[in-house]
N, C-alpha and C positions, 0 to 999 in steps of 0.2 A: 276611471277608464285608463289613465296612464299606468296605474299600478297593474291593471289586468294585462295591458300590452307588454309591460316589462316582464310580468310573470310568465306569459306564454313565450316570449322571446327567450327567456332563460331555459324553459323546457325544451324548446327547439334546439338551442345550443347544446344542452346536455345530451339530447337524443343524438345529435350529429356526432358529438364526441364519442359516445358509446358505439355508434355505428362504425366510426373510424377504427376504434380499438378492436371491435369484433372482426372487421374486415382484415385488419393487419394480422391479428392472431390466427385467423383462418388460413391465410395464405402461407405464413411462415411456418405454422405447425404442420399443415398438410403437405405443402409442396417441398419444404426443406427439412421437415422433421425436427424443427427447433423447439426447445422448451421455453416459451415466453413467460417471463416473470412479471412483466409490467409494461404498460404503454403510456406515454404522456407527451404533451407538446414539447418540442425541442426549442432551444432559444431562438431558432431561425424560423420565420413565418412559413407555414405550409409543410413543415418537417416534423416528424414524430420521433421521439427517442424510444427505442425498443430494447428492453433489458432481457437478455436471453442467458440461459444457463448452459455452459459447455463443460467438458472435462477440465478445462483450465479455470473454471469459476464463472463469475458473472462477467458478461461482455455487453457492449453497447453497439447496436446497429441503428441506422436511421432509415426512415421510410416516408413515402408520401402517404396521403390519407387512405388510399385503397391498396397500398403495397404493390402498385404496378412497377415501382422501382425501389430498390433497396441499396443503401450505401453500407458496405462492410469495410471494416478497418479504416474508416475515415474519421477525421477529427474536425471539430468546429473551433476556429480561431477567431476571437474578437479582434478585429483589425485595429480599433482605436487604442486598445491597451496591450495587445499582443497576448492576452490570456488564452490559454488552451482550455476551453470550456469542457471539452470531453474528458481531458485528463483530470480536471478538478472534480467532475462528476464521478469519475471512476474511483477517485480517492475516498469520496464519501460512501459510495456503494460498497466498497471493499473494506471499510473501516471495521475495527474490532473494539472491544472494551479493553483498553490498555491495562486496567487494573487486574484483568484476569491472567496476564502474562506471568509465568513463574520466574520472577526476576532472580530468585535464589539459584536458578540453573544457568544464569548468564555470567560472563566475565564482566565485572564492573570496572569501567575506566572513567576517571573523573579528571577534568581540567578546570582550574580556577574554582569558582564557587559552585559549579555544577548545577546551576539553576535551570538550565534548559536540558530537557530529557529526550533521549532517543533510544529506541530498541533496534538492534541490527542483526539480521540473519546473514551470516557471512561464512564463506569457505576460504580458508587460508591459501588455497591454490587456484582460486578464481581470479583471473587477470583484472576484471572490473572491480572486484572486491579490494584487491591490492591497490589499485589506483584510487579507490574511494578512501582507503585508510590514509593516504597522503592528504586528501582533502580534509578529513577529520582532524588531522594533526595541526591544521591551520586555525581551528575553531577553539576559542577559549570559553570558559564558563559553561561547560557542557558535561553531562553525565551520559555515557554510552553504555548500554547493556548489550554485550555481544553474545548472541546465541550462536555457538559454533555449529555450523551446518555443513559438514564435509561431504558433499555429494559429487564434486567434480572428479576427485580421485579417491574412491572408497578404499583403495589399498593403503592410503596414508591416513586413515582415520585415527590411528594410534597417536599421530602427532597432535591432534586436537585433544585427545584424552590426556596426553602428557602435559599439555598446557594446564588442564584442570588440576593435575597432580603437582604442579609447580608451587613453590612457596609464594612467589609473586606472580599471580595469574595474569595480571594486566601486562606486566613487562614481558612475560613469556609469550603472550598472544601477539604483542606488537613486534617482538623479535621474529616470530614465525610468519606473521601476515603482512607486516608493513616494511620490512627491510628489502633492499634490492635482491639479496640472496636470503631465502628463508633460513632461519636458525632453528633447528629442531631442539625442543627443550631437553635439558639433561635429565630431567625427572622421567622416571618410567611411566608407562600408561596404566599401571596395574591398580591404582587406587579406585575407590568408588567414584564414579563420575556420571554426569547427566547427558552425555553425548547421544546415546540411543534415544533417551527421552526427548531430547531436542529435535532429533530427526522425525520422531512421530508427531511432535508438536507442530513442526513446520508443515508436514503433510496435512494435518488437520486444519491448518489455517490457509491452505492453498498456496504456500510459498513455493512457487515453481521456478524461480530464478534468484540468483544472488548477484549483488546484494539486494535484500529487501529491507526497507526501512519502515518502522512504525513510530509515528510521532505520539506525543503525550495525549492528543485528542483521539487517538486510535486510527487516524488516517494512515494509509500505506502508500509507499512509492516503491515501485520495482525498478531497480537500477540506481546507479549513483546520481548525485547532483553536483553542480558546481558549488564552490564555497559560497558564492553570492546567493544562489538560490536556496542553499541549505540554511544559511543564516536568516534569510528572509522568512522561510517557513517556520523555523524554530522560534523566531521573535513573534510572529503572528500567533502561533499556538500559545506561547507563554503569555502574551498580552490578553488573549481571549480567556484563558483560564484564570488569570488574575482578575479580570473584569467580572467573571462569573462568581468568583469567591467574594468580591466586594458587594455584589448584589445580594448574595446569600446572607451576608452579615448585616 
């Protein structure tokens, strides 16, 4: 008898969840014209996470069970830990396969043993990118693959091309993107270079702002991080990957 009760309770719960998802989809798609990719319970009781597709890529909204109220551009913060649960979720939803990145089209900058890996889409004339370059210079034991993404001032795209044509690409990039006053590389921009390919790559990945970071587990962060937060994420990713390799062996 108990098994039967539990079975029917599970069916009722499942039916209620499906009804909630159906109601939310109906309202958001018909009333707001949104393309709903998925609905699931949010970390907060009574709230649902709604993943929608927009021209900017995947976004998260929150709704009650019947979509009578919708929270847009809101974030759920776990008060005990201070964790931004919405931000963490977005990092996972927008993650890529890091191994698919064409690293041969990036400027490689290594400090120390280079064991922690980061890919960076950056524009040398983006103020936030230049600020983040100063953060990166504080981090040791890191390899940064810089995908030059000159979208802020397209008229200066040849400066990025000249970086690629330089004998020491890493030094040329840092002189252009990290100094108080950008130093334009002495090399000309006429060599075969991947800058246009990188622009197309960034568009295909939905890189809509600079800097955009991709960690070795594929998770992305749009915008810079403090040195403390960056080191924390780099270490967490490196530790998780090391643990995964140990299990595989």
